[in-house]
C-alpha positions as CSV (number, residue, x, y, z in Angstrom):
1,M,93.2,116.8,95.4
2,T,93.1,113.8,97.7
3,G,89.8,113.5,99.5
4,L,89.9,113.3,103.3
5,G,87.3,112.0,105.7
6,A,86.9,110.5,109.1
7,V,84.9,107.6,110.7
8,F,82.3,107.6,113.4
9,R,82.8,104.2,114.8
10,P,79.7,102.3,116.0
11,Q,81.5,101.3,119.2
12,L,80.1,104.7,120.2
13,P,76.4,104.8,121.1
14,P,74.1,106.2,118.5
15,E,73.2,109.2,120.6
16,R,76.8,110.4,120.3
17,L,76.4,110.7,116.5
18,R,74.8,114.1,116.5
19,E,77.6,116.0,118.2
20,V,80.2,114.3,116.1
21,V,78.3,115.2,112.9
22,R,78.0,118.8,114.1
23,A,81.7,118.9,114.8
24,A,82.4,117.5,111.3
25,E,80.1,120.1,109.6
26,E,81.4,123.1,111.5
27,S,85.0,122.2,111.1
28,G,84.7,121.8,107.3
29,L,85.4,118.0,107.1
30,E,84.6,116.7,103.7
31,E,83.2,113.3,104.5
32,L,82.1,111.4,107.6
33,W,81.8,107.6,107.2
34,L,79.5,105.3,109.2
35,W,79.6,101.5,109.6
36,E,76.8,98.9,109.6
37,D,78.6,96.4,111.9
38,C,76.6,93.6,113.5
39,F,75.1,94.2,116.0
40,L,75.8,97.8,116.6
41,E,74.2,100.4,114.4
42,G,72.2,100.5,111.2
43,G,73.9,102.2,108.3
44,V,71.0,103.8,106.5
45,S,69.3,105.1,109.6
46,T,72.4,106.7,110.9
47,A,73.3,108.1,107.5
48,A,69.9,109.7,107.1
49,A,70.1,111.3,110.5
50,A,73.6,112.6,109.8
51,L,72.5,114.0,106.4
52,A,69.4,115.7,108.0
53,W,71.6,117.4,110.7
54,T,73.9,118.9,108.1
55,E,73.9,121.0,104.9
56,R,77.1,120.1,103.0
57,L,78.8,117.1,104.7
58,R,79.0,114.0,102.6
59,V,78.1,110.9,104.5
60,G,79.5,107.5,103.5
61,I,78.1,104.1,104.5
62,G,80.9,101.5,104.7
63,L,79.3,99.1,104.2
64,L,75.9,97.5,103.8
65,P,76.2,93.7,103.9
66,V,74.3,92.3,100.9
67,P,73.2,89.0,102.6
68,L,71.1,91.1,104.9
69,R,69.3,93.1,102.3
70,N,66.9,92.5,99.4
71,V,68.4,94.5,96.5
72,A,65.1,96.3,95.9
73,V,65.2,97.7,99.5
74,T,68.8,98.8,99.1
75,A,67.8,100.6,95.9
76,M,64.8,102.3,97.4
77,E,66.9,103.5,100.4
78,A,69.8,104.7,98.2
79,A,67.4,106.5,95.8
80,S,65.5,108.2,98.7
81,L,68.8,109.4,100.3
82,E,70.0,110.8,96.9
83,R,66.7,112.6,96.2
84,M,66.5,114.1,99.7
85,F,70.2,115.0,100.0
86,P,71.5,115.2,96.4
87,G,75.1,114.2,96.0
88,R,75.8,113.8,99.7
89,A,75.3,110.1,100.4
90,V,78.0,107.6,99.5
91,L,76.8,104.0,99.4
92,T,79.0,100.9,99.7
93,V,77.9,97.3,99.6
94,G,79.9,94.2,100.4
95,H,80.0,90.6,101.6
96,G,79.7,91.4,105.3
97,V,81.6,89.4,108.0
98,Q,80.7,85.8,107.3
99,D,80.5,84.7,110.9
100,W,78.0,87.5,111.5
101,M,76.0,86.5,108.4
102,G,75.9,83.0,109.8
103,Q,74.6,84.2,113.2
104,V,71.5,85.6,111.5
105,G,71.0,82.8,109.0
106,A,72.1,84.8,106.0
107,R,75.4,83.2,105.1
108,A,75.6,82.7,101.3
109,A,77.2,79.6,99.8
110,S,78.8,81.9,97.2
111,P,79.3,85.4,98.6
112,L,81.0,86.5,95.3
113,T,78.1,85.5,93.2
114,L,75.7,87.2,95.6
115,L,77.7,90.5,95.5
116,G,77.9,90.4,91.7
117,E,74.2,89.9,91.3
118,H,73.4,92.6,93.9
119,L,75.7,95.1,92.2
120,D,74.3,94.5,88.7
121,A,70.7,94.8,89.9
122,L,71.3,97.7,92.3
123,R,73.1,99.9,89.7
124,A,70.4,99.1,87.1
125,L,67.6,100.0,89.4
126,L,69.3,103.3,90.4
127,R,69.6,104.1,86.6
128,G,65.8,103.9,86.5
129,E,65.6,100.6,84.7
130,R,62.8,98.1,85.2
131,L,64.2,94.6,85.8
132,S,63.2,91.0,85.7
133,V,66.0,88.9,87.0
134,S,66.3,85.2,87.9
135,G,69.8,84.8,89.4
136,R,71.1,82.4,92.0
137,Y,70.4,84.9,94.7
138,V,68.7,88.0,93.2
139,R,65.2,87.5,91.8
140,L,63.1,90.4,90.6
141,D,59.9,90.3,88.6
142,D,59.2,93.5,86.7
143,V,60.7,95.7,89.4
144,G,61.5,99.4,88.9
145,L,61.8,102.4,91.3
146,D,58.9,104.9,91.2
147,W,61.3,107.5,92.5
148,P,64.6,106.8,90.9
149,P,67.5,109.3,91.5
150,E,67.5,112.3,89.2
151,R,71.2,112.0,88.5
152,P,73.7,109.1,88.4
153,V,74.5,107.5,91.7
154,G,77.8,105.7,92.2
155,V,77.9,102.4,94.1
156,L,81.1,101.4,95.8
157,A,82.0,97.8,96.8
158,G,83.9,96.8,99.9
159,A,86.8,94.4,99.0
160,T,89.9,92.8,100.4
161,G,90.8,89.7,98.4
162,P,91.8,89.6,94.8
163,R,88.6,88.0,93.5
164,T,86.4,90.6,95.2
165,L,88.7,93.4,94.0
166,R,88.3,92.1,90.4
167,L,84.6,92.0,90.8
168,A,84.6,95.5,92.2
169,G,86.5,96.7,89.1
170,Q,84.1,94.9,86.8
171,K,80.8,95.9,88.4
172,A,81.1,98.7,90.9
173,D,81.8,102.5,90.6
174,G,84.5,102.4,93.2
175,V,86.0,100.4,96.0
176,L,86.4,100.8,99.8
177,L,89.5,99.2,101.4
178,T,89.7,98.5,105.1
179,A,92.2,100.0,107.5
180,S,94.2,96.7,107.3
181,T,95.4,97.7,103.9
182,S,98.9,99.1,103.7
183,P,100.2,101.4,100.9
184,D,101.6,98.2,99.2
185,G,98.1,96.7,99.5
186,V,96.6,99.8,98.0
187,R,98.9,99.5,95.0
188,R,98.0,95.9,94.5
189,A,94.3,96.7,94.7
190,R,94.6,99.5,92.2
191,R,96.5,97.2,89.8
192,I,93.9,94.4,90.1
193,I,91.0,96.9,89.7
194,D,92.5,98.7,86.7
195,E,93.2,95.3,85.0
196,A,89.6,94.1,85.6
197,R,88.2,97.4,84.3
198,R,90.3,97.1,81.1
199,E,89.2,93.6,80.5
200,A,85.6,94.5,81.1
201,G,85.9,97.5,78.7
202,R,84.9,99.9,81.4
203,G,86.0,103.5,81.3
204,G,85.0,106.7,83.2
205,P,85.8,107.7,86.8
206,Y,86.4,105.2,89.4
207,R,87.0,106.0,93.1
208,L,89.3,104.1,95.5
209,V,88.7,104.9,99.2
210,A,91.2,103.7,101.7
211,N,90.8,103.7,105.5
212,L,93.7,104.7,107.6
213,L,93.9,103.8,111.3
214,A,95.1,106.9,113.1
215,A,95.7,108.1,116.6
216,T,96.8,111.5,118.0
217,G,97.5,112.9,121.4
218,P,99.9,111.9,124.2
219,D,98.9,108.2,124.3
220,A,98.5,107.8,120.5
221,A,101.3,105.2,120.0
222,A,100.0,103.0,122.8
223,R,96.4,103.1,121.6
224,L,97.4,102.4,118.0
225,R,99.6,99.5,119.0
226,A,96.9,98.0,121.3
227,E,94.4,98.1,118.4
228,L,96.8,96.5,115.9
229,V,97.6,93.8,118.4
230,A,93.9,93.1,119.1
231,E,93.3,92.8,115.4
232,R,96.4,90.6,114.9
233,L,97.9,93.2,112.5
234,E,100.9,94.2,114.4
235,S,103.3,92.5,112.0
236,V,101.9,94.2,108.9
237,P,104.5,96.9,107.9
238,D,103.4,100.6,107.4
239,L,99.9,100.0,108.8
240,G,98.3,102.8,110.8
241,V,99.8,106.0,112.1
242,A,100.2,107.7,115.5
243,G,101.4,111.3,116.0
244,D,100.6,114.9,115.2
245,A,99.0,116.3,112.1
246,A,102.3,116.2,110.1
247,A,102.7,112.5,110.8
248,V,99.1,111.7,109.9
249,A,99.2,113.8,106.7
250,A,102.4,112.0,105.6
251,A,100.6,108.6,106.0
252,V,97.7,110.0,104.0
253,R,100.0,111.1,101.3
254,R,101.6,107.6,101.1
255,L,98.2,106.0,100.5
256,A,97.4,108.7,97.9
257,E,100.6,108.0,96.1
258,A,99.8,104.3,96.2
259,G,96.5,105.0,94.4
260,A,93.9,106.1,96.9
261,D,91.6,108.9,95.7
262,T,90.1,109.4,99.2
263,V,91.6,108.5,102.6
264,V,89.3,108.1,105.6
265,L,90.9,108.5,109.0
266,Q,89.7,105.8,111.3
267,P,90.2,106.5,115.1
268,T,91.0,103.7,117.5
269,G,88.0,102.1,119.2
270,D,89.0,103.8,122.4
271,E,89.4,107.3,121.0
272,P,88.7,109.6,123.9
273,D,87.5,112.6,122.0
274,P,85.6,111.7,118.8
275,E,84.5,115.3,118.2
276,G,88.1,116.5,118.6
277,F,89.2,113.8,116.2
278,V,87.1,115.0,113.3
279,R,88.2,118.6,114.0
280,F,91.8,117.5,114.0
281,A,91.2,115.8,110.6
282,A,89.6,118.9,109.1
283,R,91.6,121.7,110.6
284,E,95.1,120.2,111.1
285,V,95.5,117.3,108.7
286,R,93.5,118.6,105.7
287,P,95.8,121.7,105.1
288,L,98.8,119.4,104.9
289,V,97.3,117.1,102.2
290,P,97.4,118.3,98.6
């Protein structure tokens, strides 16, 4: 079965999160995803609150920019979330937007090297290993978690370009693709990742999560078009969907057929009813997605 989720966009103030989380839990939504976008809302703090307000909802963070975080801190936070809310927190790390990283003095000369070192160390720490590492960016001296997770924790990587997709295949447990990825882009990403995994000799499960920009309601087409234009994506074919549950479900199925294991519906930034959007995803779209 294709997984289905929705996004709480940080263009909404943090105090709106509780009601959206409650709507997601009550409606039966599988996953609610949060963003750590500069300079809006923190990913770990909002995820912890969302998990504490719910009993079964899975909460994804998409994504934590590694230039902002010491890997030991990322590991401690991930382990704490897993032990407090077993199996319900989904962690994604990535480059972050380089202009934002520059604004805070954290731009890396080699974002790819940094992400690779961070992934290696983070996954090892979450396995309960004790590390001494002297990399270009990640340096640890006899570091281990006193409270490691009690079961394996997967770490996803956010990726767009082919080099980062290959890295995600080699070193992460899954990948998160942005809403600017069309079905053809999902197919390309899956091919690159699968090839990288074969070359690295990696087997086992691997999760591809794709975001889908979606709008519903009487002004859906206009809102979708405005967002695509604002992001300079209006010329990309088969990107985003506007319409009723049948139209949105068809777009979800196209991404699933292209290789997505989970599709996360991303509302437009001006979505007038965030609570209604997550209910729409759970109650109207989910029954139409096998």
